[in-house]
N, C-alpha and C positions, 0 to 999 in steps of 0.2 A: 541504486545499489550497484548494477553492474559497472559505470563508470567512475563513480566517487573514490574508491580508493586508492586508484592511481592518480586521482585529479588534483594537484595542490589546492584549487581553489575549492574544494568542496571540504568544510572543516567539522562537520557533524555529519549524521544522520538521525533522520525522523522518519522511519516509514511508519505509517498508521493504514492497518490493517491489509498491511502489502503481502505479496507473496515472491517467495525467492526465484522461483525455478519458470520454466516454459509457462506462456501462457493455455489455457484448459482451449481443447481442440473445440470450434463451436459448434453449434448443433444447426443441423442441416435448413429447421426453417428461420434462422436468423442470418440465411445468406442469399445476396441478393448482388447481383451483376458483379459477380467477381469478389464482393466485401459483405465482411460481416456487421451486421447494422447493429446498433446501439441508441438507444434513448435517454435523453436524462431531461431533469428540470430545469425549466429558465429562472435566471438570475432572478433572487436572491439567493437561491437552491435550499433555502431552510425549511421548505414545505414541499408537498408532492404538487405538481403542476397540472392541468388539464392539457392543458400546452404541450408538449417536448420537442426539445432539440435531435434531429435524428443524425445522427453520421455513422460512417461506416468506414473499419478498418480495413485494409487490403488482405487478403488471404496469405499474401505471403510474409505478413507481419506475424500472422501464428508458425508459417513453417519457419522461419527465421529466427523466432524465439527458442525454438526448440533447441535449438545450438548452446544455448545460453543458461547456466546457474550462478546465481550470485555467492551462494556458501562460500566457494572458494576465496573470493576475495575478502569476506568478510572474516573469513578464517584468519585473515592476516592482518586488516585491518587495524591499527590503534588507534583513529579516531573514533571520538565519542559517538554511541549507538544509544537510541531510544526506541524501542520497540512498544507499540501500542495493537492490542489485538481486542476484539469485539467477543464478548463470551457467548452472544447469542450469533454472533456471524455466519449467513448462509451464502456467501460468495467465497470467503479464505478462511479455511478452517483454522481454527485457533491452533490447534495443536501444530500448523504449518509454522506460525510464529513464532512459538514457542522453541520450535525445532533451530530457524535461524538465530532465535536470541541464545539458544544451549551453544551453538556451532562458533558464536561470533568470540573475537578477542575482544578483551577488558580493551577501554572503560565501558561499560553497558548497563542499561536499566532495561526494565520490560516492565508493563503498566496494563493493566486489564480494564474494558470498558465497558461498563454493562449496559450494552446497544448491540443492535445488530448492525449490519453493514452501514448502513443511511445513519452514520451517527450525526449527521450535519442537519438532520428535521428535530435533535433535541437539545435546545439551549443548554442546558445543565449539562448534559455530556460534553458540549463544545467548551462551554466553560471550564469542566474537570479537565480536557484534554490544555486548553490554554494554560492552567495552571502548573500541571504536571510539567511542559513543556517549558515554562518561565522558572521553574525550579533546575531543570536538568540544565537550562544553559547558563545559570549563575553558576550551578556546580561545576560545570566543565568548559567554562569561557574564560 
């Protein structure tokens, strides 16, 4: 959402459970060797796996992110935008997604998914998102 408004190769935006501002400060227990450690499920990614992929983001990613806010670009961007939020999302506040939608220029759409942040674990939610995306692209392509 930061680079897209000015990039002519970006024709549409579809942020899913996305936040428009700086990343949250990491908790101390997640910091190791100058990186913030995270863990993700292994492919195919549609279920929680016992084995996890570990990856680290450098601390300067979080510091650098504090200087950016995508709202300014979204306010002036006339490219079609489809915002998704999870009504039970505990990582990105649905109200933040709604704010980005409200402040964005037209054309735009918003869709609530009855899911927590890990919607990929729910095939019916993935299918719903796919259907909404298809209709959005049909309408704005």
